[in-house]
N, C-alpha and C positions, 0 to 999 in steps of 0.2 A: 766789379761788374757783375751783371747777371747774364748767364748764357741762355740765349733764347732759341737757338737752333744749331744743330750739328750737321755739317755737310761733309763731303768726301775728304777734303783736305784741310778743313778748319772749322771754326765756330763763328757764330754770329753773337755779338754781345751788346748789351746796353749798359752804360754807366749807371751805377746805383743812383746817382744824383738826378738822372733823367726818368727814373721809374714813376715818380709822381706825375710828370708830364705825360708819360705813356698811358697811365691809368686814366688820366683826365681825357686824353684823346679817345680812348676806347669808350668811355662813358658818353662822350659827345656823339660818336658814331651810332651807338645803340639808341640814344635818345631821339635821333632823327630817322630811325628805321621807318621805311614806308614813304619817306619824303624825297628820296633821291631819284633823279632822272637818269634814264639809261643814256650811255654815251653813244652817239651816232656812229655807225660802222665806218663811215668815211673819215671820221676823226680819230680812229684808233691807229696808233703807230708806236714804234719802239720809243720808250722814254715817257709815254703818256702816264701821268699820275691820275689815279682814280680810286674807287672804293669797290671792294668785292666781298662776297660772303664765302668764307672758307668752308669747304664741304664737310670737313671732319667734325667741326663743332658748331657750325651754323652761325658763327659770329661775324660781324662786319669788321673789315680791316682796311687800312690804307695800302695801296699797292702801286707798282709801276709795271708797265708792259715790258717784259724782257725780250720777247720775240713774237712776231706775228707769223702764224703757221697757215697752212692751206685750209680752204673750206670754212672760213670764218672762225678759226680757232686761234688761240694764242697761249703763251705762257706768261704768267704774272709772278712777280716777287713781292711778298708782303714786306714793305720797307721798314716796319717797326719790329720785325722778328727775323727776317732773312730767309724763310722757307718759300718754296715756289709751288705753283699748282697750274695745270692746264685748265683753261676755261673756254667757253664760246663767247663770241662778241656780245650776245644779249645779256650776259651776266655782269658786264662792266658798268659801273655807276659813276655819275659825276661826283668829283670831290669838292666839297664846299670851299669857298675862297678862304675862309678863316683857318681851315686845316691845311691849306696849301703852304701857309707860311711856317708851319711846324716842320723842322728838318727831319729827315729819316732818323729814327731813334735806335736803329740797330747798325752796328759796324761789323764788317767781315774781318776776321783775323786768321791768317794762314798759320797752321801749326805743323811743325815737323817733328819727327821722332816719337809720335804718340799714335798708337793704333786707333783706327776710327771707332771701333767698338768701345774702347776705353773712354773716348771723349763723351760718349752718351751719358756717363754717370755725372758729368758736370751739370746736366740739366737740373739736378736735384740738390746741388751743393750751394752752401753759403760760404762767404769769406773768400771768394775768387777775385784775383786781380790778374792783369795781363800787362806785359811789357812787349812793345812792338819795336823791333829794330830791323831796318832793311826789308820791311814788309813781312817779316816772319815773327810770329808771336810766341812768347814763353808764358805758359799758364802757371800761376802760383795759387796754392791752397795755403792760406796763411803766409808763412815765410818759406814754404817748401815748394820746390819746382814739381809740377805735375807732369811726369813723363813715364815711359815704360819702366825705367829703373827706380823711380821714386827717390831720386837723389835730392837731399835737402840742401838748399843754398839760400842766401839772403838776396833779395832783388837788388840789382845795381841802383845806384842813386840816380835820380832824374837829372837831366842837364838843363841849363838855362838857355833859352833860345835867343841868340843874338843875331843881328842882321846888319849888313852894310847899307848905306843910303842907296837910293835908286842909281843905276849906272848912268854915266854921262852919255849923251847922244850928240854926235857931231852934226852941225847944220849941213844941208845939201848945197852943192854948187858954190862953195866958198873955200878958199885956201886957208887951212888951219896949220899954224906952225907948231912943230914939236919934234920928237925923236921916235924912231922905231926901236923898241926895246927887245923884241923877240920875233923870230920867224918860225912858225910851227910846221911840223910835218904834214898837217892837214891843210896846208896852203893858206892859213890865216896869217896876217901880219898884225902884230900888236903894237899900238901907237899910243904915246903919252903926249898930250898937248903941253906946250911950254907953260901955259897958265897954271898947270898943276905941279910943275917941277919943284918950286920952292916949298910947297906944302908937303910933297912927298919926301923931300930931304929932311924936313922937320920931323915928320913921322918916323923915318928911319933912325934919326938920332934918338927919339924917345924909345923905340923898340930896343936899341942897343943897350939901354940901361936896365932892361927888364930880365928877370929870371923866372919865367912862368912855369907852372906845374902842368903835368899831363892832365888832359881832360878826363873826367870820370867815365865818360862813355863816348864813343865815336859814332857819328851818324852822317850819312850822305847829305850834302847841302850845308853842313855845319861850318860856320866861320871860326877860324882858329889862327894860331901862329905855329910856325915850325921853322927849323933851321935848314937852309939850303946846303946840300952836302959839299959843294965846291968851295964855299967860303965860310961856312959855319955861322953865318949871320942869321938873325931872326927876321922873318918876313910874315906878312899877312897871307892867309891862304883860305881856300874853300875845299872841303872834301868832295871829290868828284865820284869816286868809285871805291868799293870795298870788296875784297876777296880774301876770305879766311882772316889772317892777321895782317894782310897787306892793305895799305891805304894809298890811293892815288889822289894827290892834291894839285890844285891849280894855284899858283902864286898870282894873286889878283892884281898886283901892281906891276907885274912884269910879263905875264902871259905864259910863262913856262910851267911845265908840270914835272912832278917827281913822285916816285913810289916810296912810301915810308912804312915803318911799322907803327902799330897803334900807340906805343909808348912815346913816339916822336910827335904826336899831335898834342899841342900845348894850348893852354888857356889864352884868351885874348881879353884885354881890358876894354871897358866901355869907352875909355878915352881914345882908343885906337880905332874906333868905328866911325869917327866923324867924317873922315875923308872917303868919298866914293872910290871904287876901284880905279886906280890910276891908269891901268892899261886897257885900251879899247880895241876890240877885235875888228879888223878891217878885212873884207873880202876884196883882194886886189883885182883890178880889171884885167891884169895880165896873169895867166896861170903859170905854174912851175911844178916840177916833180921833185921827189925827194933828193935825187942826185944833184939838183940845181940849188938846193937850199943854201949851201955855203956861198955860192956865187951871189945869190940874192942878199944874203947877210952882209957881204962886203959892200954891196951897192947901197943898202938902205941903213944899216946900223952904224952908230957912232958919229953921225953928222946931223946937223939941223937941216930940216927939210920941211916941206908942206905936203899935206894930203888934201885932196879934193874929192868929196863923196858926191855921187850922182846916180840917178836911175838909168841904167842901160839895159834895154830889153825889159825883162821882168825882175832884174836884180838890182840891188843897191851895191855898188862897187866903188872902190877908191883908186885914185891914181896919185903917184908920188912925184914930187917936183923938187928940183934945186933951182932957185930963181924961178923962172917961168918955163924951164926946160924939163920935160917929163923924163923920169928915169926909166930906161927901157930894160926889160928882162923877160925871160920866158917867151910865151906866146900870147897873143890877144885872146882873151876868153870869148868863146862863142856867145852870141846874144841869146840864142835859144837852143841849148844843147840838151842831149838826153842825160838822164841822171838816175842813179840808183835810189830806190825809194823803199819805204816800209808801209804796209797797208794799215790804215788807222780805223777805217769804218766802211762798211758796205751799205750804201744808201738803198740800193735795189739791184736787181739783176742788170748788169751792164753799166752801172755807175758806182764808182768807188771814190773814197777819199784817201790820199796818201800823204806821207811826210818824206821829205828829202832826207836821206841818210846823213848828208853833209850838214844838215841843220838840227840834228837831234841834240847835240850838246847845247846849242842855243835854246832849244825848246826846254831842256831840263833846267837851264838857268832861269828862263821865263817862269816856269812852274814854281821854282823856289821863290822868286820875287813875289808872285801872287800869294803864296802861302805866308810870306812874311807880312803881307798887308792886313792880316786878320784883325789886328788891333787898331788899324787906321782906316777901316772901311767907312765910307760915307754913302748913305742912300742916294740913289739917282732919282731926283724928283721931276725930271723933264724927259722921261722916256717916250720916244716915238719910234715908228718903224724906221729902221736904218741906224738906230743908236747902237753904239758899241759899249758894252757894260761888263761888269764882273758879276758872275752868278755861281751859285753852288749847284753842282751836278748831284741829282738825287741818289745815284748809285753809290757814290763814295763820299759825298758831302764835302768834296774839295772845291777850291775856287778855280774858275776858268774864265777866259775871255769869251764873250759871246756877242752876236749881233741879233737885234730884234728883227725878225722877218715877217711877223704877223702880230697884230694887236686887236683884240676884240674886248671892248669894255675894259676891265681891269686885268685881263689875262693876256699873256704874250707867248709867242712861240719863238724860241731861241735857236740859233745855229752856233754851235761851239766852233769858232773859226780856226782853232788850232788842231782839231781832230775830225770835224765834219758831221758829228751827230747832232740830234735835235732834242729839244725838251720844252714842255709847257710849264709855266709857273705864273705867279702873280707879278705884276709890274712893280709892286711895292717891295718885293724881295730882292730887287736888283741894286747893285752898287755902282758908284761912279768909277770909271777907269782913269787912272792918272795919265797925264800927258806923256810921261816917259815910256809907258807901256801901250800907247795908242797904236793903231794899225799904221799910222803914218810913220811912226818911229820904229815899231817892231812889226813887220808884215805878218799876216796870218800864216801859220805853219802848215795848215792843211790845204791840199790842192785837189780840186774836184776833177776826176778823170772819167771821161766817157769812153768805154771800151769799144773799139770798132767792131761792128756786127752784133753788139750786145742787145740791140733792140729786137733782134730776131730770136733771142733765147726765151724759153718759157720761164715765167716767174715762179719757180718752185724751189723746194729746199735743196735739191741736188745741185741746181745751177747757182 
């Protein structure tokens, strides 16, 4: 990589293979100097892509509006280098359509264990590479780690990205036969349809014959195999969390979790990836607490039953039956109850977007599924207002679900439905969203909240 900017806790880098495209983009901007139209003040908002002249060198650069300040001012980030600069509205220029399709060419890498002043020398260095694990980067000069101690090591081997097929989605308002395989402490019930049972048995027989090796490197979201401590058998799993040398995995075919050490995370063969995760997470219509888990397990586990999914209030919930008689446990879940949330985006004073804390695991799974689509993306050629699509967010270049809320000629304004923020881009840069990840199957994770009395607050930085 080439280090293009050093910030307080990390660096912005551009892969060497992208430098030719970066130089070409800069040449195109300079060639069109004097032809750019100013962006209308009413159309300036966070996430807006544009062109601006950097005051230090007078050159034109692509940028994104990071924040809108008071009195017609803003802060922009130059997306191909990573640095920021305060500007006034009149300095923002329209970005040509053909340059909208070029992804941001600088990526942010958080660096720990290196003094900020020492990072500055990387701006003049050749032979730099970077390895990012869990969002934290390790910088290498040649084969030596660049840190305060200058300890020389060899970079870990890259891992091969493997993914499971898209998860199964149960139809609504139909009784589906199967078995409950796990009841979790988070009040989720894990269910396997009878149609998958023979395929799962065959997969388990195949896994029993294998002796996989530890993976070269462990990452969150990684599909692997590991042995369950209670029976020593090999199971498919996904890495959910990492803390120092501890790794929390989810056994995807049974729904239970376990904490392992890194050496216990084992390779998975491609033949073991053909079957979707056999366990499906169900939010039961009847709630229960941790003290009631054992009682619920006795009622639901170990017997054939049916589950019926339906929309009740604003939630998709499941009810469990033996014959046509519902299995009663816990208490009926309120249709519209209060819930703990985390703030995902501030639209303006008095209006925010939040995610339910109870849905963050599902959101992580969704983001992993979107990331796995990178090699299977298909352009969406029928985009209209209201379309739900897959789009890259300019700040991090990752894939997100979005809804088209405005369309003018070839440009669209997107709402990222799982976080609440907005972005402008070309319609031609959007990709089709698979049925498995549609809003009908996986509801939007972000909820727009109007704060009572917020309309009376002044729209300033303090508020």
